[in-house]
NULOFI-119513 format. One line per 4 residues: number of its first residue (from 1); their letters; for each residue x, y, z of C-alpha. Coordinates in steps of 0.001 Angstrom, whole numbers. Layout:
N
NUM) a) X Y Z ~ ...
END
This chain:
308
1) mkls) 1004 29222 1423 ~ -2077 27918 165 ~ -3200 24421 738 ~ -3925 22487 -2373
5) vnrn) -6927 20788 -3897 ~ -5430 17640 -3498 ~ -4579 18154 618 ~ -7830 19631 1708
9) igav) -9422 16611 -406 ~ -7656 14112 1496 ~ -8067 15796 5154 ~ -11626 16101 4566
13) vwia) -11862 12375 3675 ~ -9928 11309 6784 ~ -12051 13117 9097 ~ -15494 12903 7647
17) gllv) -13623 9266 7921 ~ -13348 9188 11814 ~ -17222 10310 12469 ~ -18366 6910 10557
21) plva) -18169 4470 13383 ~ -20809 7037 15055 ~ -23124 6483 12460 ~ -22403 3200 10508
25) snsw) -23365 -267 11143 ~ -20938 -2759 12102 ~ -20907 -4204 8390 ~ -19797 -651 7370
29) isil) -16894 73 10259 ~ -15319 -3326 8960 ~ -15543 -2704 5386 ~ -13966 931 5737
33) sifa) -11501 -443 8448 ~ -10072 -2603 5899 ~ -10869 450 2765 ~ -7874 2595 5056
37) iyav) -5530 -190 5342 ~ -5604 -764 1621 ~ -5698 2549 1053 ~ -2494 3272 3086
41) vals) -734 229 430 ~ -2063 2116 -2551 ~ -51 5407 -1355 ~ 2636 3221 -572
45) tdvv) 2374 2014 -4061 ~ 1858 5107 -5776 ~ 5573 5976 -4120 ~ 7051 3481 -6481
49) lgra) 4630 4217 -9375 ~ 3414 7629 -9559 ~ 5916 9752 -8090 ~ 9170 7402 -9079
53) gmyd) 7407 6533 -12460 ~ 8970 2798 -11834 ~ 6429 -381 -12856 ~ 5955 -2075 -9557
57) mgha) 4108 -5414 -9787 ~ 5256 -7144 -6898 ~ 4438 -4457 -3704 ~ 1873 -7456 -2443
61) vyfg) 5149 -8778 -825 ~ 6131 -5825 960 ~ 2478 -5785 2560 ~ 2653 -9599 3400
65) vgay) 6532 -9070 4766 ~ 5062 -6501 7406 ~ 1500 -8636 8044 ~ 3767 -11734 8533
69) vtai) 6535 -9926 10633 ~ 3988 -9180 13082 ~ 2062 -12511 13235 ~ 6087 -13991 13941
73) lnvq) 6947 -11839 16278 ~ 3498 -11967 18234 ~ 2371 -14990 17884 ~ 5716 -16582 18912
77) ygvp) 7785 -14400 20804 ~ 4610 -12551 22557 ~ 6292 -9384 21301 ~ 3613 -6359 21462
81) ilwt) 1350 -5615 18012 ~ 2288 -2109 18225 ~ 5614 -2940 19074 ~ 6309 -4967 16175
85) mpia) 5276 -2651 13612 ~ 8500 -438 13693 ~ 9970 -3767 13242 ~ 7939 -4416 10617
89) vvva) 8386 -1376 8549 ~ 12134 -2048 8546 ~ 11804 -5158 7889 ~ 10028 -4607 4613
93) aivg) 11849 -1743 3826 ~ 15224 -4017 4194 ~ 13608 -6373 1582 ~ 12243 -3782 -793
97) mvla) 15606 -2304 -1049 ~ 17282 -5640 -1853 ~ 14956 -6312 -4296 ~ 15075 -3248 -6010
101) apmv) 19045 -2832 -5877 ~ 19573 -5601 -9137 ~ 16603 -4791 -10495 ~ 16350 -470 -10693
105) klrg) 18639 -915 -14106 ~ 15617 -2489 -15681 ~ 13324 104 -17110 ~ 9494 107 -18279
109) dyll) 8014 -3516 -19130 ~ 11455 -5001 -18079 ~ 11066 -3740 -14481 ~ 7552 -4951 -14356
113) vati) 8241 -8981 -15565 ~ 11004 -8684 -13452 ~ 8707 -7409 -9853 ~ 5955 -10147 -11039
117) gfne) 8083 -12936 -9901 ~ 8461 -11651 -6604 ~ 5359 -12361 -5979 ~ 5637 -15750 -7188
121) ifrm) 8855 -16407 -4635 ~ 7167 -14803 -1679 ~ 3930 -16993 -1899 ~ 6547 -20409 -2093
125) ilin) 8110 -19181 713 ~ 5642 -19018 2777 ~ 3724 -21855 1715 ~ 6767 -24006 2109
129) dvgg) 6956 -22594 5613 ~ 10688 -21633 4580 ~ 12676 -21218 8280 ~ 9433 -23460 9609
133) vtgg) 7763 -19593 10979 ~ 5232 -19237 8249 ~ 2842 -21488 8760 ~ 2905 -23112 5662
137) pdgi) -150 -22858 3666 ~ -2734 -22111 6742 ~ -704 -19651 7613 ~ -378 -17850 11058
141) fgig) -3721 -17784 13441 ~ -3985 -15996 16853 ~ -2339 -12784 16088 ~ -3431 -10939 18885
145) vpsv) -5343 -7182 18862 ~ -2899 -3770 20088 ~ -2669 -2350 23411 ~ -2620 1257 24535
149) fgys) -1475 2463 28076 ~ -2491 -1461 29030 ~ -5909 -581 27272 ~ -6341 -2997 24324
153) issq) -8336 -2324 21237 ~ -10407 -5091 20322 ~ -13910 -3680 19236 ~ -14690 -3065 15043
157) eglf) -14428 619 16443 ~ -11047 780 17925 ~ -9480 -575 15383 ~ -11364 1350 12717
161) vlnw) -9887 4542 14589 ~ -6012 2688 14265 ~ -6142 2095 11124 ~ -7466 5369 10162
165) lllg) -5085 7013 12401 ~ -2355 5275 10072 ~ -3879 6304 6900 ~ -3867 10018 8255
169) ialv) 36 9964 8841 ~ 302 8374 5339 ~ -1564 11185 3827 ~ 971 13336 5490
173) lmnn) 3688 11764 4522 ~ 2891 11964 1006 ~ 1758 15438 1558 ~ 5219 16081 3063
177) ldks) 6761 13664 63 ~ 5346 15930 -2759 ~ 6734 19105 -1002 ~ 10095 18044 -216
181) rlgr) 13219 17869 -2323 ~ 13187 14001 -2780 ~ 9585 13999 -3889 ~ 11199 17036 -6878
185) vfry) 13889 14422 -7636 ~ 11546 11517 -7788 ~ 9656 13160 -10529 ~ 12513 14259 -12196
189) lked) 13238 10317 -12888 ~ 9471 9796 -13780 ~ 9540 12618 -16329 ~ 13472 12597 -17834
193) elaa) 15767 10245 -16169 ~ 18363 11190 -18302 ~ 18243 14923 -18042 ~ 18221 14019 -14121
197) ttlg) 21516 11930 -14167 ~ 22974 14755 -16467 ~ 22580 17475 -13311 ~ 23987 14768 -11116
201) vnar) 20938 12841 -9594 ~ 22024 9150 -8605 ~ 19573 7689 -10553 ~ 20491 4230 -8791
205) yyki) 20453 5610 -4926 ~ 16718 7476 -5405 ~ 15109 4420 -6769 ~ 16192 2428 -4552
209) lafg) 15197 4653 -1852 ~ 11613 4926 -3598 ~ 11554 1284 -3172 ~ 12250 1127 996
213) lgag) 9803 4100 1268 ~ 7292 2803 -329 ~ 8369 -1108 1475 ~ 8529 307 4454
217) laga) 4707 2001 4559 ~ 3363 -1116 3349 ~ 4851 -3382 5634 ~ 3031 -706 8555
221) agtl) -546 -1522 6790 ~ 835 -5361 7220 ~ 818 -5240 10961 ~ -2749 -3843 11051
225) fatq) -4288 -5993 8593 ~ -2574 -8835 10742 ~ -4392 -7827 13596 ~ -7427 -6555 11627
229) latv) -7779 -10337 10426 ~ -6246 -12202 13709 ~ -4146 -14495 10922 ~ -2448 -14328 7736
233) spsa) -1534 -16989 5027 ~ -597 -17122 1797 ~ -3759 -16698 391 ~ -3799 -12824 1083
237) fvfm) -963 -11943 -509 ~ -1258 -13776 -4248 ~ -176 -11886 -7725 ~ -3771 -10618 -8043
241) esvt) -3045 -8212 -5194 ~ -578 -6702 -6621 ~ -2604 -6330 -9635 ~ -5241 -4463 -7936
245) lfai) -2744 -2223 -6187 ~ -996 -1480 -9660 ~ -5094 -862 -10966 ~ -5759 1779 -8567
249) vivg) -2915 3877 -8672 ~ -3312 3647 -12565 ~ -6957 4317 -12458 ~ -7501 6714 -9793
253) gqas) -4629 8780 -10611 ~ -885 8431 -10428 ~ 973 10511 -7696 ~ -2910 11900 -6608
257) ipgv) -3796 11478 -3427 ~ -7764 11752 -4190 ~ -7273 9860 -7102 ~ -5591 6839 -4989
261) llgt) -7920 7162 -2473 ~ -10858 6949 -5130 ~ -9161 3802 -6454 ~ -9286 2531 -3641
265) vlmf) -13223 3199 -3019 ~ -13691 1412 -6671 ~ -11551 -1262 -6429 ~ -12134 -2601 -3008
269) vvpq) -15344 -883 -1878 ~ -17450 -1243 -4174 ~ -16851 -5022 -4634 ~ -17533 -5677 -1197
273) vfrd) -20991 -3743 -1442 ~ -22006 -6046 -4503 ~ -20494 -9383 -2828 ~ -22670 -11021 -5003
277) laey) -21024 -10471 -7946 ~ -17841 -10815 -6601 ~ -16530 -13287 -9183 ~ -16614 -11087 -11812
281) rylv) -14447 -8370 -9933 ~ -11191 -9049 -12520 ~ -13678 -8979 -15325 ~ -14507 -5152 -14062
285) fgla) -10850 -4642 -13391 ~ -10062 -5169 -16800 ~ -12689 -3061 -18732 ~ -11883 -277 -16214
289) mivv) -8199 -545 -16847 ~ -8937 -698 -21013 ~ -11865 2217 -20391 ~ -9611 3997 -18341
293) mvlr) -6432 3727 -20880 ~ -9081 5000 -23569 ~ -10513 7672 -22588 ~ -8639 9152 -19669
297) pqgi) -4790 8051 -19782 ~ -3825 10074 -17032 ~ -6494 8809 -14686 ~ -9847 9306 -13395
301) wprr) -8267 12268 -10646 ~ -4929 13200 -11936 ~ -2500 15488 -10367 ~ -2721 18768 -10860
305) nrpe) 546 20233 -12098 ~ 717 23250 -10560 ~ 3265 24924 -7616 ~ 1766 24654 -4208
END
């Protein structure tokens, strides 16, 4: 079967990224290392927004759940970082499905408004140190580094490769989702939910599943985010982070892997390069959203609707 343009470009970007530590400075390695994490979170957002067509404005919550699960298990209980990842994935997925269960009957703007509340609830839980494990406003410090076969991955280059491997896994998962029956069901629900349910699709089940899959992938990214910065705090998972993720998918192109990667570059890498203009970041977000919605509502790099 001939590979689609989307898969070719995703593969090229990933392979080219592996060469970065050989030619780039430490600052660029650090920027692109965080880019890989945010690209994974953006792809996880696209599962819910781009594939299943549900307006989720609370995706930073699942990212934060993964990061905090890793931080708590590692710092307070001494669990190795990579061992915490599957736990973070499961916990984030469960949180996503539990939050989605009462919300999936809502549509469009109503669902968007409902998910906005997730961020504030999560932020208040973290700040108020509910359960005495989140560290309050200061967060959790002293998170360890991953180790593989007894070798600690503490260098920028090592963390970069680890983050890039997760991005590669995410790209493979998204490609497989697009080709699978599950991916087709998500597209049917997005395009015409009434027709899909008429054909026997359990809309509620698959919507909750979409939230669970997206949340689980975001939880995996949260694990590497926590170890990349060695600290987590409530300020890293505020509402504007969810807005950024939403903007990445909308501006780049829904259900399009190259589009999401391009959106992540525009919304994350470019502001990092132009740090002196960081105070205008959200102004740029707003202008970009307006321009794209007016001139190219399908996104800069939309999905190619053709057989694969």
